[in-house]
C-alpha positions in Angstrom: -11.2 -12.6 30.2 -8.7 -10.8 27.9 -7.1 -7.5 28.9 -7.4 -4.5 26.6 -3.8 -4.9 25.5 -4.0 -8.6 24.5 -3.1 -9.6 21.0 -6.5 -11.1 20.4 -8.0 -7.7 21.1 -5.8 -6.3 18.3 -7.1 -8.9 15.9 -10.7 -8.1 16.9 -10.0 -4.4 16.3 -8.7 -5.2 12.8 -11.8 -7.2 12.0 -14.1 -4.4 13.3 -12.1 -1.8 11.4 -12.5 -3.8 8.2 -16.2 -4.1 8.7 -16.6 -0.4 9.5 -14.7 0.4 6.3 -17.8 -0.5 4.4 -20.3 1.5 6.4 -21.1 5.2 7.1 -19.0 4.8 10.3 -15.8 4.2 8.3 -14.0 7.1 9.9 -14.0 5.1 13.1 -11.8 2.5 11.5 -8.7 4.6 11.6 -8.7 4.8 15.4 -9.3 1.1 15.7 -6.4 0.4 13.4 -4.2 2.7 15.3 -5.2 1.0 18.6 -4.5 -2.4 17.1 -1.1 -1.2 16.0 -0.2 0.2 19.4 -1.2 -3.1 21.0 1.0 -5.1 18.7 4.0 -2.7 19.1 3.7 -3.0 22.9 3.4 -6.8 23.0 5.7 -7.7 20.1 8.1 -4.8 19.7 8.3 -2.3 17.0 10.0 -4.5 14.4 7.9 -7.7 14.5 6.4 -8.8 11.2 2.9 -8.6 12.7 3.6 -5.0 13.4 4.6 -4.5 9.8 1.2 -6.1 8.7 -0.6 -3.7 11.1 1.3 -0.7 9.7 0.4 -1.8 6.2 -3.3 -2.1 7.0 -3.3 1.4 8.5 -1.4 2.7 5.4 -4.0 1.1 3.1 -6.9 2.6 5.0 -5.3 6.1 5.0 -4.4 5.8 1.3 -8.0 4.9 0.4 -9.2 7.9 2.4 -6.9 10.4 0.7 -4.4 10.8 3.6 -1.6 9.9 1.2 1.3 11.7 2.9 1.0 9.6 6.1 0.0 6.5 4.1 3.3 6.8 2.1 5.3 7.1 5.3 3.6 4.1 6.7 4.0 2.0 3.6 7.7 2.8 3.6 7.9 1.8 7.3 6.1 -1.5 6.6 8.4 -2.1 3.7 11.5 -1.6 5.8 10.1 -4.0 8.5 9.3 -6.6 5.8 12.8 -6.3 4.4 14.3 -6.7 7.9 12.0 -9.7 8.8 12.1 -11.6 5.5 15.1 -10.2 3.6 15.1 -7.7 0.8 14.7 -10.3 -2.0 12.0 -12.4 -0.4 8.7 -12.6 -2.4 6.7 -11.5 0.7 8.3 -8.0 0.3 6.6 -7.6 -3.1 3.2 -7.2 -1.6 4.4 -4.0 0.2 6.4 -2.8 -2.8 3.2 -3.2 -4.9 1.1 -1.1 -2.5 3.7 1.7 -2.5 4.3 1.6 -6.2 0.6 1.8 -7.1 0.1 4.6 -4.6 3.0 6.6 -6.3 1.6 5.8 -9.7 -1.8 7.1 -8.7 -0.1 10.4 -7.8 1.7 10.4 -11.2 5.0 10.1 -9.4 6.1 7.7 -12.2 9.9 8.1 -11.8 9.6 7.1 -8.1 7.2 4.2 -8.9 9.2 2.7 -11.7 12.2 1.2 -9.7 9.7 -0.3 -7.3 7.8 -2.0 -10.1 11.1 -3.2 -11.6 12.3 -4.6 -8.3 9.0 -6.6 -8.0 9.8 -8.1 -11.4 13.3 -9.0 -10.4 12.2 -10.6 -7.1 9.4 -12.6 -8.6 11.5 -13.7 -11.6 14.2 -15.0 -9.2 11.6 -16.7 -6.9 9.1 -18.0 -9.3 10.6 -17.9 -12.8 10.0 -15.7 -15.8 6.8 -17.4 -16.9 5.0 -17.6 -13.6 1.7 -15.7 -13.3 3.1 -13.5 -10.5 6.0 -12.5 -12.7 3.8 -12.0 -15.7 1.5 -9.7 -13.7 4.5 -7.7 -12.5 5.7 -7.3 -16.1 2.2 -6.1 -17.1 2.3 -3.6 -14.3 5.7 -2.2 -15.5 4.3 -2.0 -19.1 1.2 -0.1 -17.9 3.3 2.3 -15.8 5.6 3.0 -18.8 2.5 3.5 -21.0 1.2 6.1 -18.4 4.6 7.8 -18.5 4.5 8.3 -22.2 0.8 9.0 -22.6 -0.1 12.5 -23.6 -2.7 14.3 -21.4 -6.2 14.3 -22.8 -6.9 17.3 -24.9 -9.2 19.8 -23.2 -12.3 20.9 -24.9 -12.1 24.4 -26.3 -13.7 27.1 -24.2 -17.0 28.2 -25.6 -16.7 31.3 -27.6 -18.5 34.4 -26.6 -20.4 36.3 -29.3 -18.9 39.7 -30.0 -21.1 42.7 -29.8 
């Protein structure tokens, strides 16, 4: 029998949290993800790549549930861990960069997102070549970001006029 702090328990908690994320009990997923993270930190240490993945899952959950301030901090922590574990130019780092960049873009923090999107292009071009699908997707993401940066806000409909007496 496994103890409550076994790594297999953390994996089961992740699976349960994912399943709950699609049900009315989705708020319970956060505590399960936090528990899984704590188990991994205790067993593997705070800088292990599996801890980074666990931090990333919690960040994703929080971001999709509008807890963006904590989600951003967790995305940044996971990115730092990935850079330490894989190296700052490793293609695996681009997954975390992408999550953070899209979160910033969604908040209209374009100037913060732009260097992240550009870094993704640089890493993927170096790793896969300029014509690879991964690089082409990154270039498309940069183009869409820049289009968002230059787009004018939609015009508001004029307020209804009130008849004068």
